[in-house]
CHARMM internal coordinates of N, CA and C (Angstrom, degrees):
IC EDIT
DIST 1 N 1 CA 1.4413
DIST 1 CA 1 C 1.5289
ANGL 1 N 1 CA 1 C 110.10
DIST 1 C 2 N 1.3110
ANGL 1 CA 1 C 2 N 117.83
DIHE 1 N 1 CA 1 C 2 N -51.66
DIST 2 N 2 CA 1.4598
ANGL 1 C 2 N 2 CA 120.19
DIHE 1 CA 1 C 2 N 2 CA -179.25
DIST 2 CA 2 C 1.5191
ANGL 2 N 2 CA 2 C 112.14
DIHE 1 C 2 N 2 CA 2 C -67.27
DIST 2 C 3 N 1.3176
ANGL 2 CA 2 C 3 N 116.65
DIHE 2 N 2 CA 2 C 3 N -26.61
DIST 3 N 3 CA 1.4584
ANGL 2 C 3 N 3 CA 119.11
DIHE 2 CA 2 C 3 N 3 CA 178.26
DIST 3 CA 3 C 1.5198
ANGL 3 N 3 CA 3 C 111.20
DIHE 2 C 3 N 3 CA 3 C -62.59
DIST 3 C 4 N 1.3281
ANGL 3 CA 3 C 4 N 117.12
DIHE 3 N 3 CA 3 C 4 N -32.27
DIST 4 N 4 CA 1.4599
ANGL 3 C 4 N 4 CA 119.47
DIHE 3 CA 3 C 4 N 4 CA 179.56
DIST 4 CA 4 C 1.5233
ANGL 4 N 4 CA 4 C 111.18
DIHE 3 C 4 N 4 CA 4 C -66.57
DIST 4 C 5 N 1.3259
ANGL 4 CA 4 C 5 N 117.76
DIHE 4 N 4 CA 4 C 5 N -27.67
DIST 5 N 5 CA 1.4659
ANGL 4 C 5 N 5 CA 121.19
DIHE 4 CA 4 C 5 N 5 CA 178.31
DIST 5 CA 5 C 1.5241
ANGL 5 N 5 CA 5 C 112.22
DIHE 4 C 5 N 5 CA 5 C -72.02
DIST 5 C 6 N 1.3203
ANGL 5 CA 5 C 6 N 117.31
DIHE 5 N 5 CA 5 C 6 N -25.31
DIST 6 N 6 CA 1.4673
ANGL 5 C 6 N 6 CA 121.31
DIHE 5 CA 5 C 6 N 6 CA -177.54
DIST 6 CA 6 C 1.5221
ANGL 6 N 6 CA 6 C 111.08
DIHE 5 C 6 N 6 CA 6 C -60.97
DIST 6 C 7 N 1.3200
ANGL 6 CA 6 C 7 N 117.10
DIHE 6 N 6 CA 6 C 7 N -30.44
DIST 7 N 7 CA 1.4628
ANGL 6 C 7 N 7 CA 120.30
DIHE 6 CA 6 C 7 N 7 CA -177.54
DIST 7 CA 7 C 1.5280
ANGL 7 N 7 CA 7 C 112.71
DIHE 6 C 7 N 7 CA 7 C -74.66
DIST 7 C 8 N 1.3244
ANGL 7 CA 7 C 8 N 117.54
DIHE 7 N 7 CA 7 C 8 N -7.12
DIST 8 N 8 CA 1.4629
ANGL 7 C 8 N 8 CA 121.78
DIHE 7 CA 7 C 8 N 8 CA -177.16
DIST 8 CA 8 C 1.5244
ANGL 8 N 8 CA 8 C 111.00
DIHE 7 C 8 N 8 CA 8 C -100.64
DIST 8 C 9 N 1.3390
ANGL 8 CA 8 C 9 N 115.16
DIHE 8 N 8 CA 8 C 9 N 154.33
DIST 9 N 9 CA 1.4626
ANGL 8 C 9 N 9 CA 118.37
DIHE 8 CA 8 C 9 N 9 CA 173.53
DIST 9 CA 9 C 1.5352
ANGL 9 N 9 CA 9 C 109.26
DIHE 8 C 9 N 9 CA 9 C -81.83
DIST 9 C 10 N 1.3128
ANGL 9 CA 9 C 10 N 116.47
DIHE 9 N 9 CA 9 C 10 N 173.05
DIST 10 N 10 CA 1.4698
ANGL 9 C 10 N 10 CA 120.88
DIHE 9 CA 9 C 10 N 10 CA -174.73
DIST 10 CA 10 C 1.5243
ANGL 10 N 10 CA 10 C 112.85
DIHE 9 C 10 N 10 CA 10 C -58.51
DIST 10 C 11 N 1.3331
ANGL 10 CA 10 C 11 N 117.29
DIHE 10 N 10 CA 10 C 11 N -40.56
DIST 11 N 11 CA 1.4609
ANGL 10 C 11 N 11 CA 120.42
DIHE 10 CA 10 C 11 N 11 CA 179.80
DIST 11 CA 11 C 1.5300
ANGL 11 N 11 CA 11 C 111.37
DIHE 10 C 11 N 11 CA 11 C -63.79
DIST 11 C 12 N 1.3362
ANGL 11 CA 11 C 12 N 116.24
DIHE 11 N 11 CA 11 C 12 N -43.33
DIST 12 N 12 CA 1.4629
ANGL 11 C 12 N 12 CA 119.99
DIHE 11 CA 11 C 12 N 12 CA 179.82
DIST 12 CA 12 C 1.5272
ANGL 12 N 12 CA 12 C 111.63
DIHE 11 C 12 N 12 CA 12 C -66.91
DIST 12 C 13 N 1.3204
ANGL 12 CA 12 C 13 N 117.37
DIHE 12 N 12 CA 12 C 13 N -35.89
DIST 13 N 13 CA 1.4638
ANGL 12 C 13 N 13 CA 120.87
DIHE 12 CA 12 C 13 N 13 CA 176.81
DIST 13 CA 13 C 1.5274
ANGL 13 N 13 CA 13 C 109.67
DIHE 12 C 13 N 13 CA 13 C -62.24
DIST 13 C 14 N 1.3139
ANGL 13 CA 13 C 14 N 116.23
DIHE 13 N 13 CA 13 C 14 N -42.75
DIST 14 N 14 CA 1.4685
ANGL 13 C 14 N 14 CA 120.32
DIHE 13 CA 13 C 14 N 14 CA 178.39
DIST 14 CA 14 C 1.5262
ANGL 14 N 14 CA 14 C 111.04
DIHE 13 C 14 N 14 CA 14 C -63.51
DIST 14 C 15 N 1.3266
ANGL 14 CA 14 C 15 N 117.03
DIHE 14 N 14 CA 14 C 15 N -40.69
DIST 15 N 15 CA 1.4600
ANGL 14 C 15 N 15 CA 121.34
DIHE 14 CA 14 C 15 N 15 CA 178.49
DIST 15 CA 15 C 1.5275
ANGL 15 N 15 CA 15 C 110.18
DIHE 14 C 15 N 15 CA 15 C -61.99
DIST 15 C 16 N 1.3271
ANGL 15 CA 15 C 16 N 116.29
DIHE 15 N 15 CA 15 C 16 N -46.07
DIST 16 N 16 CA 1.4745
ANGL 15 C 16 N 16 CA 121.16
DIHE 15 CA 15 C 16 N 16 CA -179.84
DIST 16 CA 16 C 1.5208
ANGL 16 N 16 CA 16 C 110.41
DIHE 15 C 16 N 16 CA 16 C -62.62
DIST 16 C 17 N 1.3063
ANGL 16 CA 16 C 17 N 117.61
DIHE 16 N 16 CA 16 C 17 N -50.03
DIST 17 N 17 CA 1.4633
ANGL 16 C 17 N 17 CA 119.39
DIHE 16 CA 16 C 17 N 17 CA -176.04
DIST 17 CA 17 C 1.5270
ANGL 17 N 17 CA 17 C 111.74
DIHE 16 C 17 N 17 CA 17 C -66.01
DIST 17 C 18 N 1.3180
ANGL 17 CA 17 C 18 N 117.61
DIHE 17 N 17 CA 17 C 18 N -36.74
DIST 18 N 18 CA 1.4687
ANGL 17 C 18 N 18 CA 120.05
DIHE 17 CA 17 C 18 N 18 CA 177.02
DIST 18 CA 18 C 1.5320
ANGL 18 N 18 CA 18 C 111.12
DIHE 17 C 18 N 18 CA 18 C -62.54
DIST 18 C 19 N 1.3219
ANGL 18 CA 18 C 19 N 116.56
DIHE 18 N 18 CA 18 C 19 N -47.09
DIST 19 N 19 CA 1.4664
ANGL 18 C 19 N 19 CA 120.52
DIHE 18 CA 18 C 19 N 19 CA -178.82
DIST 19 CA 19 C 1.5246
ANGL 19 N 19 CA 19 C 111.35
DIHE 18 C 19 N 19 CA 19 C -64.88
DIST 19 C 20 N 1.3219
ANGL 19 CA 19 C 20 N 116.82
DIHE 19 N 19 CA 19 C 20 N -41.85
DIST 20 N 20 CA 1.4702
ANGL 19 C 20 N 20 CA 120.40
DIHE 19 CA 19 C 20 N 20 CA -179.17
DIST 20 CA 20 C 1.5272
ANGL 20 N 20 CA 20 C 110.73
DIHE 19 C 20 N 20 CA 20 C -68.59
DIST 20 C 21 N 1.3096
ANGL 20 CA 20 C 21 N 117.30
DIHE 20 N 20 CA 20 C 21 N -40.93
DIST 21 N 21 CA 1.4694
ANGL 20 C 21 N 21 CA 119.71
DIHE 20 CA 20 C 21 N 21 CA 177.22
DIST 21 CA 21 C 1.5303
ANGL 21 N 21 CA 21 C 110.64
DIHE 20 C 21 N 21 CA 21 C -61.46
DIST 21 C 22 N 1.3191
ANGL 21 CA 21 C 22 N 116.22
DIHE 21 N 21 CA 21 C 22 N -42.81
DIST 22 N 22 CA 1.4557
ANGL 21 C 22 N 22 CA 120.29
DIHE 21 CA 21 C 22 N 22 CA 179.09
DIST 22 CA 22 C 1.5259
ANGL 22 N 22 CA 22 C 110.65
DIHE 21 C 22 N 22 CA 22 C -63.00
DIST 22 C 23 N 1.3304
ANGL 22 CA 22 C 23 N 117.39
DIHE 22 N 22 CA 22 C 23 N -45.23
DIST 23 N 23 CA 1.4606
ANGL 22 C 23 N 23 CA 121.69
DIHE 22 CA 22 C 23 N 23 CA -179.86
DIST 23 CA 23 C 1.5279
ANGL 23 N 23 CA 23 C 110.40
DIHE 22 C 23 N 23 CA 23 C -62.78
DIST 23 C 24 N 1.3357
ANGL 23 CA 23 C 24 N 116.77
DIHE 23 N 23 CA 23 C 24 N -46.50
DIST 24 N 24 CA 1.4664
ANGL 23 C 24 N 24 CA 120.58
DIHE 23 CA 23 C 24 N 24 CA 179.93
DIST 24 CA 24 C 1.5311
ANGL 24 N 24 CA 24 C 110.85
DIHE 23 C 24 N 24 CA 24 C -62.70
DIST 24 C 25 N 1.3077
ANGL 24 CA 24 C 25 N 117.19
DIHE 24 N 24 CA 24 C 25 N -39.54
DIST 25 N 25 CA 1.4573
ANGL 24 C 25 N 25 CA 121.16
DIHE 24 CA 24 C 25 N 25 CA 179.39
DIST 25 CA 25 C 1.5278
ANGL 25 N 25 CA 25 C 110.46
DIHE 24 C 25 N 25 CA 25 C -63.08
DIST 25 C 26 N 1.3224
ANGL 25 CA 25 C 26 N 117.07
DIHE 25 N 25 CA 25 C 26 N -46.03
DIST 26 N 26 CA 1.4626
ANGL 25 C 26 N 26 CA 120.52
DIHE 25 CA 25 C 26 N 26 CA 179.69
DIST 26 CA 26 C 1.5206
ANGL 26 N 26 CA 26 C 112.42
DIHE 25 C 26 N 26 CA 26 C -64.41
DIST 26 C 27 N 1.3263
ANGL 26 CA 26 C 27 N 116.85
DIHE 26 N 26 CA 26 C 27 N -33.91
DIST 27 N 27 CA 1.4630
ANGL 26 C 27 N 27 CA 121.56
DIHE 26 CA 26 C 27 N 27 CA -179.46
DIST 27 CA 27 C 1.5302
ANGL 27 N 27 CA 27 C 112.17
DIHE 26 C 27 N 27 CA 27 C -90.12
DIST 27 C 28 N 1.3432
ANGL 27 CA 27 C 28 N 116.16
DIHE 27 N 27 CA 27 C 28 N -1.81
DIST 28 N 28 CA 1.4672
ANGL 27 C 28 N 28 CA 122.44
DIHE 27 CA 27 C 28 N 28 CA -177.56
DIST 28 CA 28 C 1.5305
ANGL 28 N 28 CA 28 C 111.16
DIHE 27 C 28 N 28 CA 28 C 56.26
DIST 28 C 29 N 1.3261
ANGL 28 CA 28 C 29 N 114.28
DIHE 28 N 28 CA 28 C 29 N 48.24
DIST 29 N 29 CA 1.4579
ANGL 28 C 29 N 29 CA 122.34
DIHE 28 CA 28 C 29 N 29 CA 179.17
DIST 29 CA 29 C 1.5178
ANGL 29 N 29 CA 29 C 109.60
DIHE 28 C 29 N 29 CA 29 C -117.93
DIST 29 C 30 N 1.3040
ANGL 29 CA 29 C 30 N 116.42
DIHE 29 N 29 CA 29 C 30 N 150.62
DIST 30 N 30 CA 1.4622
ANGL 29 C 30 N 30 CA 122.08
DIHE 29 CA 29 C 30 N 30 CA 174.71
DIST 30 CA 30 C 1.5246
ANGL 30 N 30 CA 30 C 108.26
DIHE 29 C 30 N 30 CA 30 C -81.35
DIST 30 C 31 N 1.3144
ANGL 30 CA 30 C 31 N 116.69
DIHE 30 N 30 CA 30 C 31 N 136.90
DIST 31 N 31 CA 1.4669
ANGL 30 C 31 N 31 CA 120.54
DIHE 30 CA 30 C 31 N 31 CA 179.97
DIST 31 CA 31 C 1.5315
ANGL 31 N 31 CA 31 C 110.74
DIHE 30 C 31 N 31 CA 31 C -63.09
DIST 31 C 32 N 1.3273
ANGL 31 CA 31 C 32 N 117.47
DIHE 31 N 31 CA 31 C 32 N -23.19
DIST 32 N 32 CA 1.4649
ANGL 31 C 32 N 32 CA 121.51
DIHE 31 CA 31 C 32 N 32 CA 178.50
DIST 32 CA 32 C 1.5242
ANGL 32 N 32 CA 32 C 113.00
DIHE 31 C 32 N 32 CA 32 C -88.28
DIST 32 C 33 N 1.3205
ANGL 32 CA 32 C 33 N 117.37
DIHE 32 N 32 CA 32 C 33 N 5.84
DIST 33 N 33 CA 1.4630
ANGL 32 C 33 N 33 CA 121.04
DIHE 32 CA 32 C 33 N 33 CA 177.20
DIST 33 CA 33 C 1.5286
ANGL 33 N 33 CA 33 C 109.84
DIHE 32 C 33 N 33 CA 33 C -80.49
DIST 33 C 34 N 1.3024
ANGL 33 CA 33 C 34 N 116.03
DIHE 33 N 33 CA 33 C 34 N 171.01
DIST 34 N 34 CA 1.4647
ANGL 33 C 34 N 34 CA 120.85
DIHE 33 CA 33 C 34 N 34 CA 176.77
DIST 34 CA 34 C 1.5274
ANGL 34 N 34 CA 34 C 109.79
DIHE 33 C 34 N 34 CA 34 C -58.53
DIST 34 C 35 N 1.3246
ANGL 34 CA 34 C 35 N 116.59
DIHE 34 N 34 CA 34 C 35 N -42.57
DIST 35 N 35 CA 1.4610
ANGL 34 C 35 N 35 CA 120.52
DIHE 34 CA 34 C 35 N 35 CA -179.85
DIST 35 CA 35 C 1.5313
ANGL 35 N 35 CA 35 C 111.18
DIHE 34 C 35 N 35 CA 35 C -66.29
DIST 35 C 36 N 1.3291
ANGL 35 CA 35 C 36 N 116.99
DIHE 35 N 35 CA 35 C 36 N -37.10
DIST 36 N 36 CA 1.4590
ANGL 35 C 36 N 36 CA 120.86
DIHE 35 CA 35 C 36 N 36 CA 177.01
DIST 36 CA 36 C 1.5157
ANGL 36 N 36 CA 36 C 111.95
DIHE 35 C 36 N 36 CA 36 C -64.86
DIST 36 C 37 N 1.3183
ANGL 36 CA 36 C 37 N 116.50
DIHE 36 N 36 CA 36 C 37 N -41.33
DIST 37 N 37 CA 1.4612
ANGL 36 C 37 N 37 CA 120.71
DIHE 36 CA 36 C 37 N 37 CA 178.28
DIST 37 CA 37 C 1.5243
ANGL 37 N 37 CA 37 C 110.10
DIHE 36 C 37 N 37 CA 37 C -65.15
DIST 37 C 38 N 1.3201
ANGL 37 CA 37 C 38 N 116.34
DIHE 37 N 37 CA 37 C 38 N -40.58
DIST 38 N 38 CA 1.4663
ANGL 37 C 38 N 38 CA 120.25
DIHE 37 CA 37 C 38 N 38 CA 178.04
DIST 38 CA 38 C 1.5326
ANGL 38 N 38 CA 38 C 109.86
DIHE 37 C 38 N 38 CA 38 C -63.19
DIST 38 C 39 N 1.3239
ANGL 38 CA 38 C 39 N 116.67
DIHE 38 N 38 CA 38 C 39 N -39.93
DIST 39 N 39 CA 1.4607
ANGL 38 C 39 N 39 CA 121.30
DIHE 38 CA 38 C 39 N 39 CA 179.16
DIST 39 CA 39 C 1.5317
ANGL 39 N 39 CA 39 C 110.60
DIHE 38 C 39 N 39 CA 39 C -62.54
DIST 39 C 40 N 1.3101
ANGL 39 CA 39 C 40 N 117.51
DIHE 39 N 39 CA 39 C 40 N -40.06
DIST 40 N 40 CA 1.4679
ANGL 39 C 40 N 40 CA 120.66
DIHE 39 CA 39 C 40 N 40 CA 178.04
DIST 40 CA 40 C 1.5282
ANGL 40 N 40 CA 40 C 109.89
DIHE 39 C 40 N 40 CA 40 C -62.70
DIST 40 C 41 N 1.3236
ANGL 40 CA 40 C 41 N 116.45
DIHE 40 N 40 CA 40 C 41 N -45.60
DIST 41 N 41 CA 1.4618
ANGL 40 C 41 N 41 CA 120.54
DIHE 40 CA 40 C 41 N 41 CA -179.93
DIST 41 CA 41 C 1.5237
ANGL 41 N 41 CA 41 C 111.38
DIHE 40 C 41 N 41 CA 41 C -60.28
DIST 41 C 42 N 1.3283
ANGL 41 CA 41 C 42 N 116.63
DIHE 41 N 41 CA 41 C 42 N -45.52
DIST 42 N 42 CA 1.4639
ANGL 41 C 42 N 42 CA 120.92
DIHE 41 CA 41 C 42 N 42 CA 179.80
DIST 42 CA 42 C 1.5288
ANGL 42 N 42 CA 42 C 110.28
DIHE 41 C 42 N 42 CA 42 C -64.98
DIST 42 C 43 N 1.3246
ANGL 42 CA 42 C 43 N 117.27
DIHE 42 N 42 CA 42 C 43 N -42.45
DIST 43 N 43 CA 1.4666
ANGL 42 C 43 N 43 CA 121.03
DIHE 42 CA 42 C 43 N 43 CA -179.57
DIST 43 CA 43 C 1.5277
ANGL 43 N 43 CA 43 C 111.07
DIHE 42 C 43 N 43 CA 43 C -63.92
DIST 43 C 44 N 1.3202
ANGL 43 CA 43 C 44 N 117.72
DIHE 43 N 43 CA 43 C 44 N -40.93
DIST 44 N 44 CA 1.4707
ANGL 43 C 44 N 44 CA 120.84
DIHE 43 CA 43 C 44 N 44 CA 177.54
DIST 44 CA 44 C 1.5251
ANGL 44 N 44 CA 44 C 109.38
DIHE 43 C 44 N 44 CA 44 C -61.88
DIST 44 C 45 N 1.3246
ANGL 44 CA 44 C 45 N 116.72
DIHE 44 N 44 CA 44 C 45 N -44.75
DIST 45 N 45 CA 1.4680
ANGL 44 C 45 N 45 CA 120.36
DIHE 44 CA 44 C 45 N 45 CA 178.51
DIST 45 CA 45 C 1.5317
ANGL 45 N 45 CA 45 C 110.86
DIHE 44 C 45 N 45 CA 45 C -59.19
DIST 45 C 46 N 1.3257
ANGL 45 CA 45 C 46 N 116.14
DIHE 45 N 45 CA 45 C 46 N -43.40
DIST 46 N 46 CA 1.4642
ANGL 45 C 46 N 46 CA 120.04
DIHE 45 CA 45 C 46 N 46 CA -179.89
DIST 46 CA 46 C 1.5227
ANGL 46 N 46 CA 46 C 111.92
DIHE 45 C 46 N 46 CA 46 C -63.60
DIST 46 C 47 N 1.3278
ANGL 46 CA 46 C 47 N 117.06
DIHE 46 N 46 CA 46 C 47 N -42.43
DIST 47 N 47 CA 1.4642
ANGL 46 C 47 N 47 CA 120.76
DIHE 46 CA 46 C 47 N 47 CA 178.80
DIST 47 CA 47 C 1.5214
ANGL 47 N 47 CA 47 C 110.22
DIHE 46 C 47 N 47 CA 47 C -64.90
DIST 47 C 48 N 1.3168
ANGL 47 CA 47 C 48 N 117.04
DIHE 47 N 47 CA 47 C 48 N -40.12
DIST 48 N 48 CA 1.4660
ANGL 47 C 48 N 48 CA 120.24
DIHE 47 CA 47 C 48 N 48 CA 179.10
DIST 48 CA 48 C 1.5303
ANGL 48 N 48 CA 48 C 111.51
DIHE 47 C 48 N 48 CA 48 C -67.00
DIST 48 C 49 N 1.3308
ANGL 48 CA 48 C 49 N 116.95
DIHE 48 N 48 CA 48 C 49 N -22.70
DIST 49 N 49 CA 1.4702
ANGL 48 C 49 N 49 CA 121.30
DIHE 48 CA 48 C 49 N 49 CA 175.84
DIST 49 CA 49 C 1.5305
ANGL 49 N 49 CA 49 C 111.01
DIHE 48 C 49 N 49 CA 49 C -90.66
DIST 49 C 50 N 1.3371
ANGL 49 CA 49 C 50 N 115.50
DIHE 49 N 49 CA 49 C 50 N 14.14
DIST 50 N 50 CA 1.4706
ANGL 49 C 50 N 50 CA 122.73
DIHE 49 CA 49 C 50 N 50 CA 176.18
DIST 50 CA 50 C 1.5198
ANGL 50 N 50 CA 50 C 114.21
DIHE 49 C 50 N 50 CA 50 C 66.62
DIST 50 C 51 N 1.3220
ANGL 50 CA 50 C 51 N 116.98
DIHE 50 N 50 CA 50 C 51 N 32.09
DIST 51 N 51 CA 1.4554
ANGL 50 C 51 N 51 CA 120.31
DIHE 50 CA 50 C 51 N 51 CA 172.19
DIST 51 CA 51 C 1.5244
ANGL 51 N 51 CA 51 C 107.19
DIHE 50 C 51 N 51 CA 51 C -70.75
DIST 51 C 52 N 1.3124
ANGL 51 CA 51 C 52 N 116.77
DIHE 51 N 51 CA 51 C 52 N 128.29
DIST 52 N 52 CA 1.4591
ANGL 51 C 52 N 52 CA 121.11
DIHE 51 CA 51 C 52 N 52 CA -176.81
DIST 52 CA 52 C 1.5084
ANGL 52 N 52 CA 52 C 112.88
DIHE 51 C 52 N 52 CA 52 C -68.94
DIST 52 C 53 N 1.3236
ANGL 52 CA 52 C 53 N 114.16
DIHE 52 N 52 CA 52 C 53 N 155.87
DIST 53 N 53 CA 1.4735
ANGL 52 C 53 N 53 CA 121.18
DIHE 52 CA 52 C 53 N 53 CA -180.00
DIST 53 CA 53 C 1.5207
ANGL 53 N 53 CA 53 C 111.23
DIHE 52 C 53 N 53 CA 53 C -54.85
DIST 53 C 54 N 1.3177
ANGL 53 CA 53 C 54 N 116.84
DIHE 53 N 53 CA 53 C 54 N -40.13
DIST 54 N 54 CA 1.4580
ANGL 53 C 54 N 54 CA 121.06
DIHE 53 CA 53 C 54 N 54 CA -176.86
DIST 54 CA 54 C 1.5294
ANGL 54 N 54 CA 54 C 112.92
DIHE 53 C 54 N 54 CA 54 C -70.72
DIST 54 C 55 N 1.3205
ANGL 54 CA 54 C 55 N 117.87
DIHE 54 N 54 CA 54 C 55 N -19.11
DIST 55 N 55 CA 1.4651
ANGL 54 C 55 N 55 CA 121.45
DIHE 54 CA 54 C 55 N 55 CA -179.96
DIST 55 CA 55 C 1.5259
ANGL 55 N 55 CA 55 C 113.58
DIHE 54 C 55 N 55 CA 55 C -107.05
DIST 55 C 56 N 1.3196
ANGL 55 CA 55 C 56 N 117.34
DIHE 55 N 55 CA 55 C 56 N -8.97
DIST 56 N 56 CA 1.4629
ANGL 55 C 56 N 56 CA 120.07
DIHE 55 CA 55 C 56 N 56 CA -172.16
DIST 56 CA 56 C 1.5252
ANGL 56 N 56 CA 56 C 112.42
DIHE 55 C 56 N 56 CA 56 C -60.63
DIST 56 C 57 N 1.3182
ANGL 56 CA 56 C 57 N 118.05
DIHE 56 N 56 CA 56 C 57 N -47.99
DIST 57 N 57 CA 1.4649
ANGL 56 C 57 N 57 CA 119.55
DIHE 56 CA 56 C 57 N 57 CA -177.55
DIST 57 CA 57 C 1.5176
ANGL 57 N 57 CA 57 C 111.31
DIHE 56 C 57 N 57 CA 57 C -61.91
DIST 57 C 58 N 1.3252
ANGL 57 CA 57 C 58 N 117.68
DIHE 57 N 57 CA 57 C 58 N -44.37
DIST 58 N 58 CA 1.4662
ANGL 57 C 58 N 58 CA 119.45
DIHE 57 CA 57 C 58 N 58 CA -178.85
DIST 58 CA 58 C 1.5234
ANGL 58 N 58 CA 58 C 111.59
DIHE 57 C 58 N 58 CA 58 C -66.41
DIST 58 C 59 N 1.3301
ANGL 58 CA 58 C 59 N 117.21
DIHE 58 N 58 CA 58 C 59 N -39.61
DIST 59 N 59 CA 1.4673
ANGL 58 C 59 N 59 CA 120.28
DIHE 58 CA 58 C 59 N 59 CA 177.13
DIST 59 CA 59 C 1.5269
ANGL 59 N 59 CA 59 C 111.36
DIHE 58 C 59 N 59 CA 59 C -67.12
DIST 59 C 60 N 1.3134
ANGL 59 CA 59 C 60 N 116.15
DIHE 59 N 59 CA 59 C 60 N -39.37
DIST 60 N 60 CA 1.4579
ANGL 59 C 60 N 60 CA 121.08
DIHE 59 CA 59 C 60 N 60 CA 177.97
DIST 60 CA 60 C 1.5276
ANGL 60 N 60 CA 60 C 109.77
DIHE 59 C 60 N 60 CA 60 C -62.19
DIST 60 C 61 N 1.3124
ANGL 60 CA 60 C 61 N 116.63
DIHE 60 N 60 CA 60 C 61 N -47.49
DIST 61 N 61 CA 1.4685
ANGL 60 C 61 N 61 CA 120.84
DIHE 60 CA 60 C 61 N 61 CA 179.27
DIST 61 CA 61 C 1.5203
ANGL 61 N 61 CA 61 C 110.93
DIHE 60 C 61 N 61 CA 61 C -61.57
DIST 61 C 62 N 1.3089
ANGL 61 CA 61 C 62 N 116.51
DIHE 61 N 61 CA 61 C 62 N -43.89
DIST 62 N 62 CA 1.4643
ANGL 61 C 62 N 62 CA 120.90
DIHE 61 CA 61 C 62 N 62 CA -179.36
DIST 62 CA 62 C 1.5273
ANGL 62 N 62 CA 62 C 110.85
DIHE 61 C 62 N 62 CA 62 C -59.90
DIST 62 C 63 N 1.3171
ANGL 62 CA 62 C 63 N 116.87
DIHE 62 N 62 CA 62 C 63 N -47.79
DIST 63 N 63 CA 1.4665
ANGL 62 C 63 N 63 CA 120.28
DIHE 62 CA 62 C 63 N 63 CA -178.07
DIST 63 CA 63 C 1.5217
ANGL 63 N 63 CA 63 C 112.26
DIHE 62 C 63 N 63 CA 63 C -67.02
DIST 63 C 64 N 1.3168
ANGL 63 CA 63 C 64 N 116.82
DIHE 63 N 63 CA 63 C 64 N -41.51
DIST 64 N 64 CA 1.4661
ANGL 63 C 64 N 64 CA 119.57
DIHE 63 CA 63 C 64 N 64 CA -177.37
DIST 64 CA 64 C 1.5202
ANGL 64 N 64 CA 64 C 111.97
DIHE 63 C 64 N 64 CA 64 C -76.05
DIST 64 C 65 N 1.3158
ANGL 64 CA 64 C 65 N 118.26
DIHE 64 N 64 CA 64 C 65 N -31.83
DIST 65 N 65 CA 1.4570
ANGL 64 C 65 N 65 CA 120.83
DIHE 64 CA 64 C 65 N 65 CA 179.24
DIST 65 CA 65 C 1.5187
ANGL 65 N 65 CA 65 C 111.43
DIHE 64 C 65 N 65 CA 65 C -74.05
DIST 65 C 66 N 1.3446
ANGL 65 CA 65 C 66 N 117.26
DIHE 65 N 65 CA 65 C 66 N -22.70
DIST 66 N 66 CA 1.4526
ANGL 65 C 66 N 66 CA 121.31
DIHE 65 CA 65 C 66 N 66 CA 178.62
DIST 66 CA 66 C 1.5346
ANGL 66 N 66 CA 66 C 111.86
DIHE 65 C 66 N 66 CA 66 C -77.34
DIST 66 C 67 N 1.3235
ANGL 66 CA 66 C 67 N 116.37
DIHE 66 N 66 CA 66 C 67 N -15.09
DIST 67 N 67 CA 1.4770
ANGL 66 C 67 N 67 CA 119.89
DIHE 66 CA 66 C 67 N 67 CA -176.77
DIST 67 CA 67 C 1.4947
ANGL 67 N 67 CA 67 C 111.63
DIHE 66 C 67 N 67 CA 67 C -90.63
END
COOR INIT
IC SEED 1 N 1 CA 1 C
IC BUILD
């Protein structure tokens, strides 16, 4: 999971962690849970696909809520 973050620059890492923390907080989940790790993976994928900062949380929620 953390290895996927290595491919990102510092700004993108901050974007991913902010979105995942927000999602975990809303779902009352620990970021170190299985669901939190999955959220990090999905968020990294979204950032690598050039999803903008302003859309990342909504896209992350959409993808994770569909599963």
